[in-house]
C-alpha positions as CSV (number, residue, x, y, z in Angstrom):
1,X,78.4,70.0,116.7
2,X,76.6,66.9,116.3
3,X,76.5,63.6,118.3
4,X,76.6,60.3,116.1
5,X,72.8,60.5,116.1
6,X,72.5,63.8,114.8
7,X,71.8,65.9,118.3
8,X,73.2,69.1,119.0
9,X,75.5,68.9,121.6
10,X,78.2,71.6,123.0
11,X,81.4,70.7,122.6
12,X,85.2,71.7,123.6
13,X,88.5,72.2,121.5
14,X,90.2,74.1,119.2
15,X,89.3,76.0,115.9
16,X,91.1,77.5,112.8
17,X,89.3,79.9,110.6
18,X,90.9,80.8,107.3
19,X,89.1,83.1,104.4
20,X,90.8,82.9,101.0
21,X,90.0,85.3,97.9
22,X,89.6,83.7,94.0
23,X,93.5,83.2,93.9
24,X,93.5,81.3,97.7
25,X,95.4,84.4,99.0
26,X,94.6,84.7,102.9
27,X,92.5,87.6,103.9
28,X,91.9,86.6,107.3
29,X,93.0,84.0,109.5
30,X,92.5,83.0,113.3
31,X,92.7,80.4,115.7
32,X,90.7,80.5,118.9
33,X,89.6,78.0,121.4
34,X,85.7,77.2,122.6
35,X,84.6,75.5,125.1
36,X,81.2,73.4,126.2
37,X,80.0,76.1,128.5
38,X,80.6,78.8,125.9
39,X,77.4,77.4,123.6
40,X,74.1,79.3,123.8
41,X,70.6,78.5,122.8
42,X,70.4,79.1,119.1
43,X,67.0,79.8,117.1
44,X,66.0,80.4,113.2
45,X,65.6,84.4,113.0
46,X,62.2,83.9,110.7
47,X,60.7,81.5,113.1
48,X,62.1,81.5,116.3
49,X,62.1,78.0,116.7
50,X,65.0,76.4,118.6
51,X,67.6,74.4,117.1
52,X,69.8,73.5,120.4
53,X,73.1,75.1,121.3
54,X,75.3,76.5,119.6
55,X,78.6,78.7,119.5
56,X,78.9,81.5,117.6
57,X,82.1,83.2,116.4
58,X,81.9,86.5,114.9
59,X,84.6,88.2,112.1
60,X,85.0,91.9,112.2
61,X,84.8,92.6,108.5
62,X,87.3,95.6,108.8
63,X,90.1,92.7,110.2
64,X,89.7,91.0,106.6
65,X,92.3,92.1,104.1
66,X,91.2,93.0,100.5
67,X,91.6,90.4,98.0
68,X,91.4,90.2,94.1
69,X,87.4,89.2,94.3
70,X,84.5,90.3,96.0
71,X,83.6,86.7,96.7
72,X,86.0,83.9,98.7
73,X,85.9,80.6,100.5
74,X,86.0,80.0,104.1
75,X,87.6,77.0,105.6
76,X,87.0,75.9,109.6
77,X,89.0,72.9,111.1
78,X,87.5,72.0,114.6
79,X,90.3,69.7,116.7
80,X,87.6,68.3,119.9
81,X,88.6,67.3,122.8
82,X,88.4,63.5,121.7
83,X,91.4,64.6,118.9
84,X,88.7,64.0,116.0
85,X,89.2,66.6,113.5
86,X,86.2,68.4,111.5
87,X,86.7,70.3,108.6
88,X,84.3,72.3,106.4
89,X,83.9,74.9,103.5
90,X,81.7,77.7,102.5
91,X,82.0,78.7,99.3
92,X,80.5,82.0,99.0
93,X,81.8,84.3,101.3
94,X,81.8,88.4,100.6
95,X,85.2,90.1,101.1
96,X,86.7,93.1,100.4
97,X,87.9,93.7,97.2
98,X,91.1,95.8,95.5
99,X,89.8,98.5,93.0
100,X,91.5,98.1,89.8
101,X,93.9,100.7,90.6
102,X,94.8,99.3,93.8
103,X,95.1,95.7,92.2
104,X,97.6,96.9,89.8
105,X,99.5,99.0,92.3
106,X,99.8,95.9,94.5
107,X,101.6,93.5,91.8
108,X,103.8,96.5,90.9
109,X,105.2,97.4,94.1
110,X,106.0,93.5,94.5
111,X,107.8,93.6,90.8
112,X,109.8,96.5,92.3
113,X,111.2,94.8,95.2
114,X,113.1,92.2,93.1
115,X,113.6,94.0,90.0
116,X,116.9,94.4,88.8
117,X,117.8,98.0,88.3
118,X,119.9,98.7,84.6
119,X,119.8,102.0,83.0
120,X,122.0,101.2,80.4
121,X,121.3,102.8,77.0
122,X,121.7,102.1,73.5
123,X,121.9,104.5,70.7
124,X,121.5,103.2,67.3
125,X,119.8,104.9,64.0
126,X,116.7,107.0,64.8
127,X,116.2,105.6,68.6
128,X,117.7,106.1,72.1
129,X,116.8,103.0,73.9
130,X,116.9,102.7,77.7
131,X,116.8,99.4,79.6
132,X,115.4,100.7,83.0
133,X,114.9,97.6,84.6
134,X,114.2,93.7,84.3
135,X,112.9,91.0,86.3
136,X,109.8,88.3,87.1
137,X,106.7,89.7,87.6
138,X,103.7,88.1,88.9
139,X,100.2,89.7,88.0
140,X,96.7,88.6,87.1
141,X,96.6,87.4,83.9
142,X,94.3,89.9,82.1
143,X,95.7,92.8,84.2
144,X,92.5,92.8,87.0
145,X,91.0,89.0,86.3
146,X,92.2,86.0,85.7
147,X,94.8,83.3,87.6
148,X,97.8,84.5,88.7
149,X,100.8,84.0,86.7
150,X,104.2,85.1,86.8
151,X,106.2,86.1,83.5
152,X,109.7,87.8,82.6
153,X,109.4,91.4,82.3
154,X,111.6,93.7,80.7
155,X,110.9,98.3,81.2
156,X,112.1,100.1,78.6
157,X,112.2,103.8,77.6
158,X,112.5,104.7,73.8
159,X,113.2,108.2,72.0
160,X,113.1,109.0,68.7
161,X,116.1,111.2,68.7
162,X,115.7,111.8,64.8
163,X,114.1,115.0,63.4
164,X,111.0,112.7,61.7
165,X,108.7,110.2,62.5
166,X,109.8,106.4,62.9
167,X,108.5,103.5,64.5
168,X,110.7,101.0,66.8
169,X,109.4,97.4,66.3
170,X,108.8,95.5,69.8
171,X,107.1,92.6,67.8
172,X,110.7,91.6,67.2
173,X,111.6,91.2,71.0
174,X,113.5,88.5,72.0
175,X,114.7,87.0,75.3
176,X,117.7,84.7,74.9
177,X,119.5,82.6,77.5
178,X,121.8,79.9,76.5
179,X,120.4,77.8,74.0
180,X,116.4,79.1,74.9
181,X,114.6,81.7,73.5
182,X,111.5,83.6,74.6
183,X,109.0,85.8,72.5
184,X,107.4,89.0,73.0
185,X,104.0,88.5,74.5
186,X,100.7,90.5,73.6
187,X,100.4,91.0,77.5
188,X,103.0,93.7,76.8
189,X,102.4,97.2,77.6
190,X,104.2,99.8,75.5
191,X,103.3,101.3,72.2
192,X,106.3,102.4,70.0
193,X,104.8,102.6,66.5
194,X,104.5,106.1,64.8
195,X,106.8,107.8,67.3
196,X,107.5,111.5,66.6
197,X,110.7,113.3,66.8
198,X,111.7,113.8,70.1
199,X,108.8,112.2,71.3
200,X,109.6,109.6,74.4
201,X,107.8,106.3,75.2
202,X,108.0,104.1,78.1
203,X,106.3,101.0,79.2
204,X,107.0,97.2,79.5
205,X,107.4,94.0,77.4
206,X,106.6,90.5,78.6
207,X,108.1,87.5,77.7
208,X,105.8,84.6,79.2
209,X,106.9,80.6,80.1
210,X,109.9,81.8,81.2
211,X,111.4,79.1,83.8
212,X,112.1,80.5,87.1
213,X,115.9,79.0,87.0
214,X,116.6,81.6,84.6
215,X,120.5,82.6,85.5
216,X,123.6,83.9,84.4
217,X,124.2,86.0,81.5
218,X,120.9,86.6,79.3
219,X,120.3,88.7,76.1
220,X,117.8,91.0,76.3
221,X,116.4,92.5,72.6
222,X,113.8,94.7,72.9
223,X,113.2,95.1,69.6
224,X,114.1,96.5,65.7
225,X,114.3,99.4,63.8
226,X,115.2,100.5,60.2
227,X,117.5,103.0,58.8
228,X,116.9,105.0,55.6
229,X,118.2,102.1,53.3
230,X,115.7,99.7,55.3
231,X,118.6,97.6,56.5
232,X,117.1,96.1,59.8
233,X,118.8,97.6,63.3
234,X,119.0,95.5,66.2
235,X,119.5,96.7,69.9
236,X,120.8,94.2,72.2
237,X,121.7,94.3,76.2
238,X,123.7,91.4,77.7
239,X,122.9,91.4,81.1
240,X,122.9,89.1,84.5
241,X,120.1,87.7,85.9
């Protein structure tokens, strides 16, 4: 602590320390009191030169939760006896990081807590399409990197029930709510091209920029296929959100 003349002096008050990862998730938080009597003589480790009195607070690395990044920020707020509030931020703090597999699993778990389970099945043409579940899905924009975003996700099972290879086009997928339409995103994770007879494909479709106020009856169109005469077959699920 420094006085108005820049002299380092002992002080007393309360402190709040928060460490956050790159998307702002708090991975460590602690409140503690400090007393003037707890300040000790401090010195530069390399030179041994004294720098006056200091209060040292150590954070156990095992107490810091994993974040989405290896580098985070630490914010400390001190409220001293006079009532004055002092703040400081360290921009490069090393923190534990989720592995890519752990990170995906974290967001998957959160999605499953709120996703609406359906199980409705539509059989048309060469395909049997099952709407497994749907709902809002918070994740990192590019799987394991980028900003945190929230999209609308639809989980599907697509089975080729014919005796020949065929394709189910998810690129025609749409989400309809009232007069609003939301299109297929290339962040979707399902490959339904060239499905051989009897083969099952599982995955999900992402719809971006869907407002979190979506409610009531919505129509999910997971994709299209074609019959032997090249007439388009539409698959539509009408559900409640």
